[in-house]
C-alpha atoms as one frame of an Amber mdcrd trajectory, in Angstrom:
protein
 -58.133  70.285 131.728 -58.647  73.681 130.070 -54.914  74.132 129.412 -54.728
  70.587 128.068 -57.628  71.285 125.684 -55.995  74.473 124.390 -52.594  72.808
 123.947 -54.099  69.871 122.053 -55.561  72.353 119.571 -52.465  74.580 119.286
 -49.329  72.704 120.261 -45.897  73.986 119.205 -43.605  71.457 117.539 -40.735
  72.101 119.973 -42.868  71.596 123.098 -43.750  68.411 124.961 -46.490  68.791
 127.569 -47.205  66.496 130.519 -50.323  66.953 132.653 -50.174  65.787 136.260
 -53.133  65.041 138.549 -53.691  63.757 142.062 -53.395  60.162 140.848 -49.731
  60.860 140.016 -48.760  61.840 143.539 -49.433  64.072 146.531 -47.688  67.413
 146.078 -47.990  68.143 149.789 -45.568  65.238 150.240 -41.969  66.176 149.418
 -40.909  62.718 148.234 -43.958  62.352 145.981 -43.128  65.735 144.478 -39.500
  64.744 143.899 -40.570  61.475 142.266 -42.805  63.321 139.796 -40.014  65.713
 138.821 -37.529  62.851 138.649 -39.824  61.035 136.220 -40.437  63.932 133.820
 -37.563  66.440 134.360 -39.613  69.484 133.254 -37.967  72.699 132.094 -41.133
  74.771 132.655 -43.951  74.282 135.168 -47.500  75.626 135.424 -48.429  75.188
 139.086 -52.208  75.027 139.590 -52.328  72.483 142.422 -54.120  73.616 145.567
 -56.529  72.666 148.289 -59.571  74.717 147.303 -63.126  75.178 148.493 -66.145
  77.402 148.726 -66.828  80.060 151.347 -68.245  77.883 154.124 -65.635  75.164
 153.663 -62.900  77.802 153.985 -64.502  79.312 157.079 -64.514  75.974 158.892
 -61.042  74.792 157.818 -58.774  77.865 157.701 -55.827  76.143 159.369 -56.024
  73.141 157.048 -56.187  75.395 153.992 -53.119  77.308 155.142 -50.973  74.296
 156.051 -51.851  72.137 153.039 -51.344  74.923 150.507 -48.106  76.068 152.120
 -46.804  72.498 151.891 -47.810  72.163 148.239 -46.356  75.520 147.222 -43.063
  75.097 149.054 -42.596  71.579 147.671 -43.337  72.555 144.066 -40.990  75.551
 144.074 -38.177  73.961 146.074 -38.194  70.844 143.891 -38.412  73.011 140.757
 -35.244  74.748 141.922 -33.629  71.424 142.841 -34.261  70.043 139.339 -33.197
  73.195 137.494 -36.613  74.250 136.206 -36.210  77.430 134.154 -39.623  78.958
 134.758 -42.640  78.387 137.002 -46.027  80.065 136.619 -48.180  79.641 139.733
 -51.825  80.540 140.213 -52.932  82.936 142.951 -56.470  84.164 143.669 -58.242
  87.498 143.975 -58.995  86.631 147.617 -55.358  87.487 148.403 -56.138  91.207
 148.146 -56.791  93.163 151.356 -60.338  93.124 152.682 -60.333  96.918 152.808
 -58.959  98.076 149.474 -59.594 100.786 146.908 -60.597 100.016 143.334 -59.479
  99.346 140.690 -57.171  96.630 141.996 -53.596  96.326 140.833 -50.716  94.000
 141.594 -49.007  96.403 144.028 -51.884  96.073 146.523 -51.477  92.372 147.353
 -49.650  92.823 150.671 -51.165  96.146 151.800 -53.479  94.780 154.468 -55.046
  91.583 155.805 -57.362  89.571 153.550 -60.987  88.863 154.423 -61.112  86.797
 157.644 -63.464  84.185 156.175 -60.702  82.527 154.140 -57.516  83.929 155.650
 -55.778  80.531 155.600 -56.097  80.045 151.862 -55.437  83.732 151.166 -52.205
  83.935 153.159 -50.920  80.671 151.676 -51.483  82.086 148.195 -49.792  85.356
 149.153 -46.761  83.381 150.289 -46.371  82.071 146.734 -45.548  85.630 145.716
 -43.073  85.849 148.617 -41.430  82.579 147.529 -41.209  83.793 143.933 -39.447
  86.977 145.018 -37.094  85.009 147.243 -36.064  82.607 144.482 -35.439  85.555
 142.170 -33.447  87.648 144.662 -31.368  84.752 145.973 -31.050  82.554 142.878
 -32.149  84.655 139.880 -35.025  82.291 139.040 -38.027  83.476 137.045 -40.811
  82.038 139.155 -43.917  84.163 138.705 -47.666  84.007 139.264 -51.006  85.001
 137.793 -54.062  86.318 139.639 -57.229  85.251 137.804 -60.701  86.471 138.645
 -63.515  83.937 139.174 -63.216  81.070 136.690 -65.988  79.013 135.101 -66.209
  76.586 132.205 -65.793  72.945 131.165 -64.524  70.433 133.761 -65.594  72.699
 136.635 -65.918  71.436 140.203 -69.594  71.127 141.172 -68.996  69.801 144.690
 -70.999  72.095 146.964 -68.246  72.172 149.593 -65.465  72.967 147.146 -67.032
  74.818 144.220 -66.835  78.521 143.491 -69.655  80.906 142.548 -70.978  79.793
 139.151 -70.547  76.009 139.462 -71.907  76.187 143.020 -75.056  77.982 141.869
 -75.483  75.594 138.942 -75.237  72.617 141.314 -77.798  74.127 143.710 -80.186
  74.769 140.821 -79.648  71.227 139.529 -80.456  69.791 142.953 -83.637  71.884
 143.198 -84.793  70.777 139.741 -84.125  67.110 140.475 -85.972  67.132 143.800
 -89.187  68.647 142.422 -88.410  71.845 144.245 -89.546  75.273 143.126 -87.368
  77.546 145.285 -83.817  78.359 144.198 -82.088  80.256 147.010 -79.001  82.412
 146.535 -77.341  83.103 149.894 -76.738  86.715 150.916 -78.073  89.932 149.441
 -76.999  89.125 145.883 -75.449  92.593 145.603 -71.683  91.837 145.742 -69.990
  92.283 142.367 -67.679  89.738 140.793 -65.698  89.401 137.578 -65.719  86.098
 135.695 -63.429  84.605 133.064 -64.069  81.557 130.870 -61.650  78.740 131.661
 -60.464  78.236 128.067 -59.717  81.961 127.721 -57.787  81.882 130.988 -55.863
  78.834 129.770 -54.718  80.727 126.673 -53.520  83.622 128.827 -51.594  81.345
 131.199 -49.876  79.643 128.255 -48.938  83.079 126.901 -47.488  84.028 130.317
 -45.443  80.828 130.366 -44.016  81.493 126.909 -43.638  85.266 126.872 -43.785
  86.894 130.338 -40.378  87.061 131.997 -41.028  89.096 135.125 -41.380  87.930
 138.722 -44.129  90.451 139.499 -47.558  88.760 139.555 -50.007  89.720 136.841
 -53.788  90.009 137.127 -55.767  88.102 134.482 -59.299  89.461 134.428 -62.038
  90.989 132.328 -62.842  94.686 132.072 -64.346  96.289 135.182 -67.469  97.144
 133.201 -68.081  93.401 132.821 -68.711  92.918 136.553 -71.842  90.993 137.509
 -73.702  90.898 140.797 -74.190  87.517 142.462 -77.929  88.063 142.022 -77.504
  88.542 138.274 -75.433  85.361 138.066 -78.172  83.444 139.881 -80.803  84.810
 137.499 -78.651  83.890 134.488 -78.239  80.325 135.776 -82.021  80.023 135.879
């Protein structure tokens, strides 16, 4: 939705954009994926589709997260190649980085150790997107690349407690407390972990720029300055 909003405000005359959702087909199904590409014949693809969820949902469904996302990613890239798509920009996640890593992060660190065990299924599936991109470039010369955004928030966010990320999840919890005459808003954990956040419309502009101008296979981190990090506790206080 964020990319669609940005494009509607700043669309180039030589571009035609089509936005696909779950109602158009199941990208974990190869034939559904082919039918979508057959209908629209895209030359460029922004691949944001994924099975996503919050921490506890990931912890209880690691196998499902791995299998579903591997199916989606393989289908999107293989069908893109089949239909002659010139460029694909896929979306990774900061959870792909090793659990034990030095800071600041950079793109060369992605495969230098196992990710955090809590969401290893999702993390490894996202890492494999980078592997697929490299394979399509080395074997077929295709420019399939990926971006690694930090935590995203903004309009059209997902407030489902099982599936939401940090900010929308905290907003939903606060909303539930306020609507049940409660007076205790609980943030799980110590509140000390630091996170970086990017506004969804700003991220959308960056992804569109990558699609138009970035012609490398190497993934690229899209984040704010390190000095803009916030603790989870600070985010919870801000929500209040």
